[in-house]
TORVEXKOL-686067 format. One record per residue (C-alpha): residue in one letter; x, y, z. Coordinates in steps of 0.02 Angstrom, whole numbers, padded with zeros to 5 digits, always signed. Layout:
AXYZ
...
END
This chain:
M-02727+03011-03157
S-02588+02983-03283
T-02499+03114-03386
P-02501+03094-03571
R-02341+03070-03657
R-02269+03206-03768
A-02228+03162-03946
A-02050+03192-04002
G-02031+03368-04066
A-02203+03426-04006
P-02218+03574-03890
W-02247+03538-03708
P-02434+03544-03670
L-02499+03683-03560
P-02551+03636-03387
L-02735+03595-03380
A-02767+03714-03234
L-02691+03859-03333
L-02803+03819-03484
L-02957+03808-03379
A-02917+03970-03284
G-02915+04061-03450
C-03083+03987-03504
G-03199+04006-03354
G-03139+03880-03230
A-03128+03693-03209
G-03262+03588-03290
E-03286+03713-03428
P-03228+03687-03609
V-03067+03776-03664
R-03098+03934-03771
S-03008+03936-03938
C-02939+04098-04003
T-02827+04179-04134
T-02791+04347-04041
D-02781+04405-03860
A-02931+04517-03887
E-03042+04363-03907
C-02996+04303-03732
G-03055+04453-03637
P-02966+04552-03498
G-02825+04466-03406
A-02804+04322-03527
L-02686+04275-03670
C-02705+04180-03828
I-02570+04050-03837
Q-02565+03901-03954
S-02744+03950-04010
A-02811+03928-03832
C-02855+04060-03701
V-02749+04052-03549
A-02746+04158-03392
N-02617+04298-03377
R-02479+04258-03249
P-02420+04405-03145
P-02239+04464-03156
A-02107+04442-03014
V-01998+04579-02941
T-01848+04587-02822
L-01759+04733-02738
A-01575+04782-02730
L-01539+04918-02600
P-01375+05016-02580
A-01259+04971-02440
A-01231+05092-02291
P-01353+05226-02349
T-01339+05399-02264
T-01441+05553-02262
H-01413+05704-02373
R-01357+05604-02521
V-01433+05557-02689
L-01461+05368-02676
F-01526+05247-02807
L-01636+05097-02768
D-01639+04956-02898
A-01773+04828-02941
V-01769+04675-03056
A-01936+04623-03135
T-01980+04475-03248
D-02142+04415-03328
P-02168+04221-03354
D-02283+04239-03501
A-02207+04228-03673
G-02237+04387-03770
D-02284+04483-03611
T-02174+04619-03534
V-02163+04720-03375
T-02229+04893-03417
R-02209+04990-03255
L-02150+04979-03076
G-02237+05063-02931
W-02120+05123-02792
T-02162+05165-02613
V-02043+05228-02478
I-02120+05243-02305
A-02033+05312-02145
I-02064+05182-02009
G-01935+05235-01885
A-01881+05403-01947
A-01923+05585-01906
C-01960+05641-02079
A-02014+05570-02247
A-01896+05519-02385
E-01894+05623-02545
P-01901+05502-02694
E-01905+05565-02873
P-02058+05513-02976
S-02016+05351-03064
T-02100+05204-03150
G-01939+05116-03204
P-01821+04994-03122
K-01717+05127-03033
L-01778+05254-02905
E-01683+05411-02851
V-01712+05456-02675
V-01639+05568-02537
F-01661+05533-02355
W-01659+05689-02245
C-01676+05600-02078
A-01588+05449-02007
G-01695+05299-01961
S-01790+05156-02038
Y-01885+05162-02201
E-01987+05025-02288
V-01961+05017-02475
S-02083+04918-02583
V-02101+04895-02768
V-02243+04814-02872
A-02217+04768-03053
E-02364+04773-03181
D-02366+04687-03350
G-02448+04740-03512
R-02610+04654-03469
G-02635+04731-03300
G-02560+04585-03201
Q-02472+04645-03042
S-02337+04556-02948
P-02343+04534-02758
P-02247+04683-02679
A-02063+04657-02642
R-02026+04741-02477
Q-01864+04780-02384
V-01821+04891-02236
I-01672+05009-02260
E-01578+05082-02114
V-01513+05258-02150
T-01382+05339-02045
A-01349+05523-02019
A-01217+05616-02120
S-01137+05780-02070
G-01065+05922-02166
A-01211+05951-02290
P-01232+06122-02362
V-01363+06239-02277
V-01490+06325-02392
T-01590+06477-02337
P-01737+06516-02452
G-01804+06684-02503
P-01964+06757-02436
K-02135+06687-02478
L-02215+06772-02628
V-02403+06800-02645
V-02472+06842-02820
D-02629+06830-02921
H-02641+06750-03088
A-02710+06795-03259
C-02750+06689-03412
G-02757+06746-03592
G-02652+06779-03744
A-02616+06677-03899
P-02568+06544-03874
F-02678+06538-03721
A-02587+06521-03554
C-02600+06559-03370
R-02468+06656-03279
P-02433+06736-03107
A-02496+06912-03112
L-02517+07071-03013
G-02654+07194-03059
G-02706+07087-03206
S-02529+07090-03287
A-02412+06943-03292
V-02259+06955-03181
S-02102+06858-03157
L-02060+06778-02987
P-01904+06842-02897
L-01818+06688-02828
S-01670+06693-02713
A-01580+06580-02588
A-01420+06584-02485
V-01308+06431-02476
S-01170+06397-02347
D-01059+06244-02331
P-00991+06195-02157
A-00820+06161-02237
G-00823+06318-02341
A-00821+06218-02498
A-00892+06277-02662
T-01062+06205-02699
S-01168+06181-02853
A-01354+06225-02853
R-01508+06189-02955
W-01683+06253-02943
R-01826+06136-02965
L-02014+06170-02977
V-02130+06070-02865
P-02314+06101-02916
P-02455+06089-02791
D-02576+05945-02794
G-02698+05965-02936
A-02595+06086-03035
D-02578+06070-03223
P-02441+05943-03253
R-02396+06033-03415
A-02331+06186-03318
T-02168+06258-03376
V-02042+06372-03293
T-01905+06477-03370
Y-01764+06545-03261
A-01697+06710-03326
N-01522+06676-03255
G-01526+06489-03274
E-01586+06356-03147
A-01411+06354-03065
S-01415+06537-03013
L-01451+06578-02831
S-01545+06735-02880
T-01654+06732-03033
E-01817+06783-03107
A-01934+06640-03150
W-02073+06643-03279
L-02206+06513-03240
E-02355+06469-03348
T-02478+06333-03384
P-02566+06306-03552
G-02731+06352-03476
G-02737+06224-03341
P-02746+06245-03151
I-02616+06363-03080
A-02682+06422-02912
G-02606+06354-02753
G-02437+06341-02666
W-02294+06317-02791
R-02129+06268-02714
F-01970+06323-02793
R-01842+06200-02720
L-01656+06242-02723
R-01543+06095-02695
A-01357+06128-02662
T-01218+05994-02679
N-01043+06004-02607
P-00889+05913-02671
A-00918+05773-02548
G-01086+05731-02629
L-01188+05792-02484
V-01344+05892-02524
G-01444+06023-02438
Q-01606+06104-02498
A-01740+06226-02455
E-01902+06289-02537
Q-01959+06462-02578
L-02152+06461-02576
V-02254+06554-02711
E-02439+06562-02665
I-02538+06596-02820
G-02714+06657-02784
N-02875+06627-02871
R-03038+06723-02884
P-03196+06629-02916
P-03297+06648-03078
L-03431+06782-03087
L-03612+06751-03139
T-03686+06921-03162
G-03819+06965-03283
Q-04004+06997-03319
P-04142+06870-03330
F-04139+06769-03491
A-04262+06851-03609
I-04336+06761-03755
D-04489+06788-03866
H-04629+06665-03894
L-04724+06599-04039
Y-04899+06535-04059
R-04911+06393-04185
D-05023+06244-04216
G-05124+06275-04059
A-04978+06288-03944
Y-04874+06425-03864
L-04687+06399-03898
A-04532+06482-03835
S-04356+06437-03882
G-04187+06515-03896
T-04002+06500-03871
L-03955+06585-03708
A-03783+06652-03681
L-03730+06609-03501
P-03666+06764-03409
A-03511+06684-03340
T-03343+06771-03336
D-03185+06740-03235
P-03090+06892-03163
D-02926+06795-03186
G-02969+06746-03366
D-02974+06559-03321
P-03062+06436-03437
I-03229+06401-03359
S-03327+06243-03357
L-03518+06267-03348
T-03662+06156-03296
V-03845+06205-03300
A-04004+06141-03225
L-04183+06195-03259
E-04296+06232-03110
E-04484+06259-03152
A-04638+06298-03052
G-04819+06312-03108
T-04782+06242-03281
D-04914+06105-03275
G-04954+06053-03450
C-04791+06123-03523
A-04650+06024-03594
S-04476+06104-03569
H-04302+06055-03623
L-04131+06120-03579
G-03992+06074-03694
P-03807+06044-03654
V-03689+06189-03633
S-03597+06227-03790
G-03482+06372-03821
G-03543+06463-03664
S-03725+06450-03716
V-03869+06336-03686
T-04028+06299-03783
F-04195+06312-03704
D-04371+06271-03769
T-04542+06250-03697
R-04716+06209-03766
C-04878+06251-03677
V-05058+06241-03726
D-05117+06355-03590
P-05053+06530-03613
T-05059+06565-03423
R-04929+06424-03401
L-04813+06505-03526
I-04821+06678-03452
G-04902+06724-03288
L-04920+06574-03172
A-04756+06493-03219
T-04579+06525-03161
R-04425+06455-03247
T-04250+06468-03182
I-04090+06409-03255
R-03969+06372-03119
V-03791+06397-03177
S-03637+06325-03096
A-03465+06394-03155
A-03301+06311-03107
D-03133+06384-03154
G-03023+06228-03135
N-02929+06307-02993
G-03050+06243-02862
A-03165+06396-02861
A-03345+06385-02914
T-03498+06499-02918
E-03679+06461-02930
A-03822+06573-02974
G-04001+06562-03042
F-04067+06663-03184
Q-04249+06674-03222
V-04309+06641-03395
V-04424+06784-03444
I-04531+06738-03592
G-04577+06896-03680
N-04738+06948-03759
R-04761+07078-03892
P-04930+07170-03903
P-05034+07159-04061
E-04995+07280-04199
L-05140+07372-04280
R-05151+07449-04450
L-05280+07535-04551
A-05335+07410-04680
S-05403+07539-04797
N-05243+07641-04794
P-05101+07543-04713
A-04967+07657-04783
G-05051+07823-04756
G-05097+07799-04578
Q-05241+07922-04584
V-05425+07937-04630
G-05483+08075-04746
V-05667+08127-04762
G-05765+08277-04826
H-05890+08367-04714
S-06063+08444-04719
V-06171+08548-04606
G-06322+08481-04511
P-06406+08466-04345
C-06283+08430-04198
P-06299+08254-04128
D-06349+08326-03960
G-06484+08435-04038
S-06394+08593-03984
G-06401+08679-04153
A-06307+08674-04317
C-06139+08579-04330
F-06002+08544-04452
I-06011+08356-04476
A-05877+08236-04536
A-05931+08055-04559
G-05860+07902-04640
S-05801+07724-04609
A-05636+07632-04582
T-05578+07453-04561
F-05439+07408-04443
A-05338+07245-04439
A-05243+07176-04293
V-05089+07066-04315
D-04989+06988-04175
P-04799+06982-04203
D-04796+06822-04095
G-04938+06741-04196
D-05057+06746-04048
P-05243+06749-04077
V-05306+06924-04045
T-05473+07011-04011
S-05568+07098-04147
P-05510+07284-04144
G-05616+07399-04041
V-05623+07578-04104
A-05658+07738-04006
A-05688+07915-04070
T-05571+08040-03981
W-05525+08223-03995
A-05408+08346-03909
L-05444+08398-03733
G-05526+08565-03700
L-05625+08576-03863
T-05796+08596-03785
A-05885+08622-03955
C-05834+08447-04019
M-05923+08284-04007
G-05903+08111-04093
E-05947+07927-04094
A-05888+07765-04172
T-05985+07603-04198
A-05923+07437-04267
A-06021+07308-04367
A-05957+07164-04470
G-05778+07225-04446
V-05813+07401-04513
T-05809+07551-04402
A-05928+07694-04444
F-05887+07860-04364
R-05958+08034-04351
F-05880+08192-04279
A-05965+08356-04257
T-05921+08533-04203
A-06040+08681-04172
V-06031+08799-04326
S-05983+08937-04208
A-05811+08858-04181
P-05739+08811-04356
G-05566+08817-04282
Q-05609+08670-04169
F-05669+08567-04320
R-05522+08582-04438
Q-05372+08683-04483
P-05342+08763-04655
D-05225+08616-04703
G-05362+08490-04666
T-05291+08427-04500
S-05421+08403-04364
P-05420+08367-04180
F-05513+08202-04208
S-05435+08030-04206
L-05494+07848-04215
V-05408+07744-04082
A-05409+07557-04116
T-05367+07433-03983
S-05334+07243-03983
A-05276+07120-03850
D-05185+06949-03853
P-05217+06805-03730
F-05089+06871-03612
G-05182+07035-03589
A-05059+07143-03688
S-05147+07278-03788
G-05095+07358-03947
T-05162+07528-03992
L-05162+07632-04151
A-05221+07814-04155
V-05266+07867-04333
P-05292+08051-04361
V-05443+08108-04460
T-05412+08240-04596
I-05563+08339-04659
S-05572+08413-04835
N-05662+08574-04876
R-05733+08646-05034
P-05720+08838-05048
P-05872+08948-05075
V-05918+08979-05259
L-06000+09132-05339
R-06185+09113-05373
R-06216+09284-05447
A-06089+09419-05492
S-06123+09606-05482
A-05984+09706-05555
S-06068+09873-05519
V-06224+09940-05442
T-06302+10113-05427
V-06400+10164-05271
P-06475+10325-05201
H-06431+10398-05035
R-06513+10500-04902
Y-06469+10608-04753
D-06531+10533-04589
P-06553+10676-04462
T-06574+10550-04321
L-06409+10469-04361
Q-06337+10632-04417
A-06256+10541-04566
Y-06270+10513-04750
V-06329+10335-04773
A-06347+10215-04920
S-06361+10026-04944
A-06317+09919-05097
P-06344+09737-05151
L-06181+09649-05199
S-06140+09478-05270
A-06216+09315-05207
F-06116+09156-05152
E-06154+08980-05099
D-06047+08844-05012
P-06043+08667-05084
D-06024+08594-04907
G-06166+08698-04836
D-06051+08797-04725
P-06116+08961-04655
L-06030+09106-04744
T-05965+09265-04667
T-05892+09421-04745
A-05724+09402-04659
G-05585+09484-04763
S-05700+09596-04865
L-05620+09758-04927
G-05714+09924-04911
D-05671+10105-04887
A-05700+10237-04754
S-05889+10253-04800
C-05933+10078-04862
S-05864+09945-04739
H-06020+09864-04662
F-06038+09702-04767
A-06171+09568-04743
L-06212+09394-04814
V-06386+09337-04781
G-06435+09174-04865
G-06284+09194-04975
E-06341+09367-05033
G-06213+09499-05005
S-06242+09685-04965
V-06154+09837-04901
A-06210+09981-04790
C-06124+10147-04815
A-06126+10297-04698
R-06038+10462-04680
A-06066+10551-04514
Y-06104+10738-04531
L-06175+10867-04413
P-06216+11029-04508
G-06096+11171-04468
P-05986+11301-04549
G-05912+11248-04714
L-05964+11152-04865
P-06052+10987-04823
P-05936+10835-04859
L-06057+10748-04974
A-05924+10737-05107
S-05828+10610-05004
F-05985+10499-04992
A-06073+10511-05157
G-05991+10436-05308
D-05900+10272-05341
H-05845+10151-05204
A-05735+10006-05259
L-05773+09860-05144
V-05727+09678-05132
L-05852+09560-05050
Q-05767+09404-04982
A-05867+09249-04936
F-05774+09152-04801
D-05828+08977-04742
G-05711+08975-04597
W-05558+08904-04693
E-05568+08964-04875
S-05644+09109-04967
A-05710+09173-05132
A-05716+09357-05179
Q-05801+09472-05304
A-05765+09659-05335
T-05909+09778-05359
V-05910+09963-05388
V-06053+10045-05294
H-06106+10215-05365
I-06198+10322-05237
Q-06309+10443-05326
N-06344+10623-05273
G-06496+10727-05311
A-06461+10912-05341
P-06541+11049-05231
A-06674+11168-05305
A-06716+11353-05266
T-06851+11478-05330
A-06819+11669-05355
L-06928+11811-05283
E-06977+11966-05379
G-07075+12107-05290
P-07100+12188-05123
A-07058+12105-04962
D-07177+12090-04819
S-07093+12158-04669
C-07189+12214-04511
A-07137+12282-04342
C-07246+12304-04183
I-07229+12486-04127
C-07294+12571-03965
T-07415+12711-04014
R-07465+12769-03834
W-07351+12769-03683
D-07422+12767-03506
P-07299+12867-03399
D-07391+12818-03239
T-07365+12631-03263
G-07209+12638-03369
T-07286+12527-03499
C-07355+12539-03674
G-07538+12571-03676
T-07569+12536-03865
S-07460+12455-04000
Q-07491+12429-04191
W-07408+12345-04337
R-07309+12461-04447
T-07199+12436-04602
N-07019+12387-04554
S-06890+12439-04681
S-06738+12413-04564
M-06751+12220-04561
V-06819+12151-04722
P-06847+11963-04748
L-06768+11876-04895
P-06880+11730-04936
V-06785+11582-05016
S-06884+11435-05074
A-06756+11290-05079
S-06764+11097-05069
D-06648+10942-05084
A-06708+10775-05147
D-06595+10679-05030
G-06634+10785-04877
D-06451+10837-04876
P-06391+10991-04779
V-06341+11128-04896
Q-06229+11282-04895
V-06324+11442-04934
S-06226+11598-04996
Y-06297+11778-05010
L-06232+11914-05120
P-06238+12046-05049
A-06225+11975-04878
A-06382+11946-04779
Y-06404+11986-04596
G-06281+11874-04496
G-06158+11843-04640
S-06139+11801-04817
Q-06148+11610-04796
R-06222+11477-04685
T-06255+11288-04687
V-06431+11238-04654
F-06565+11114-04716
A-06646+11174-04876
D-06806+11233-04797
D-06708+11348-04684
A-06622+11441-04827
S-06721+11610-04803
A-06626+11760-04729
W-06646+11942-04674
L-06580+12103-04748
A-06525+12242-04629
N-06572+12421-04685
P-06569+12377-04872
V-06576+12512-05005
L-06717+12462-05107
P-06741+12409-05240
L-06611+12274-05208
T-06557+12123-05306
V-06488+11971-05202
Q-06398+11823-05277
V-06428+11659-05183
T-06323+11502-05205
V-06379+11331-05135
D-06241+11195-05128
D-06257+11018-05056
G-06072+10982-05072
V-06088+10901-05243
N-06212+11003-05341
R-06264+11189-05330
V-06404+11300-05394
Q-06409+11490-05402
T-06562+11608-05400
T-06578+11798-05409
S-06715+11886-05307
R-06763+12069-05332
I-06845+12159-05188
T-06927+12313-05249
G-07001+12380-05086
V-07069+12345-04916
S-07252+12329-04860
C-07339+12264-04708
S-07491+12158-04735
R-07550+12191-04555
L-07524+12374-04560
G-07627+12466-04423
Q-07676+12310-04332
T-07652+12302-04146
C-07508+12198-04086
T-07434+12153-03920
L-07261+12198-03870
G-07161+12073-03782
P-07109+12096-03601
END
């Protein structure tokens, strides 16, 4: 194969193999280009054609007679054969192959490497050059023989320090800490030189593997002081681990010695503590949905930034579709959709497993159950949603159990159930209830077409169990509704019962009635009709609260007709009968009470009195005495006795009467036998005169306590209508 000739002034053609290498290999057409990017990785665009990138070349230059305990510099020379390409970095490696300890090179990517050998022996030095397109040279390797040097300074480090760390502040940073507060690090070292020469020193920070490369340290007394406080911080990156504070001392001969004071910075793992994730649900378009943004309960006791990952674990969620979003701002979104309510709540379990890492190598994992909440239905009274009570009137009728008459309150109410989650709910069921221990109460509630009819009843003997004066009652309507999850909502609505007070049907302002004295009761008695009342609710009426006096206090209401019974006890005895405190006007108030309210009417009852009457006597009085006319001394008894005129005890006949049968006080002037005055019934008004001087006029006064009458009787003599007739003496 011949090589084509180059025209004068034309550029030298590229080798065919190089062109083919940049375009897919031999036998393939050369790719044309205008920029390197069109040629792909590892290729160049040269003279409008893609060519393969050629690696750079590198050579080493090592110092002569290297010794330990000195700062040495290793040199490398690197070139790149491609026009327009450059060497971008060099990778150095120093490996002990016949030495007791490793070399200590400074990090470098340039053509010069600073290194200290602490042990004598053999070391392999290698370097690789890399160009801008990633091409690498073959490594250049040389073995360097290091001899031991004597007279280097001796450095003794301070004691190991063990601290915690804390992150926070603005700007955010992490620092060594004790008890949660940032602290400085007390660094110290002692330096001695075998020749007693003065040395220079410098502190240098050597971070642990994985530490934040942006860490900074500030030395209170400067990095050249053997004793100083050091302030270490990272801008929020990893800080835990063993930090080495290296002190390197150099004497005038250029020999160096060094030692490290270790600072162990501790780390506590993140905490995942909290309650289960609680979210509500919603029923919409035939499905049960639950979604929410859940704050992940992750904290770090050191204040470290935390990276969070989450995973959803589910069981029993057949037929449900769940999704867990990415972590954002310490929270995660969750949503699920189920057609079967038992798969949303009940049979299903959902757990979000949270992993928290603090960047310092510590991590914590915990699972938190997702609890999907359910709110019970809310009930309201459709007819009175704001008032929250049912008001009805009442009547009186047969008790539902047939036990007698009852107060009855009946009506209807409509209840509505609304679920705050939108769940379908059952039609409200309503029950009639009342306070415990009210044995006189009964009730029932029935529903039809969404309307609840109710009836409550209480025996009329217990109005206090039926309602209070303000209308409150012991009765309630309790409505209940349930959602598909079995949660029940309940609403108890009190029933208030109105009452209409009694009204006056007939008024009696005054009434006059007679009286009589009842010997059996030994009392003056009278009764009087009073006003009449009726109750619009049909309530039974009583006379509770009626006002009477000492004589008239027994009130009655029968069929709404009022009456009063009056009585004044009196047993005839000395003194004027007390009729004056009974007869006459009695101001009374009849009050009709239906158990809660009343109506009243005042009536003056005038109790009449009939005056007594007496008839005078004019003439002789018939007065006889049985006298013994023949005495039998043998037997010591009277043999014969006869009636004779008796002028020593003369009767005083008094014909008296009282229309009311009242006891009367009878007075005699002059005094009769036994006294001048006595209280008897009228038909016992007669008296006796002892040894009267006849003729004799006697004045008789008859007084029933209210009215009196006087008569004058004249007794002209004494006669005996049975004169001479035989009589029998008593034993």
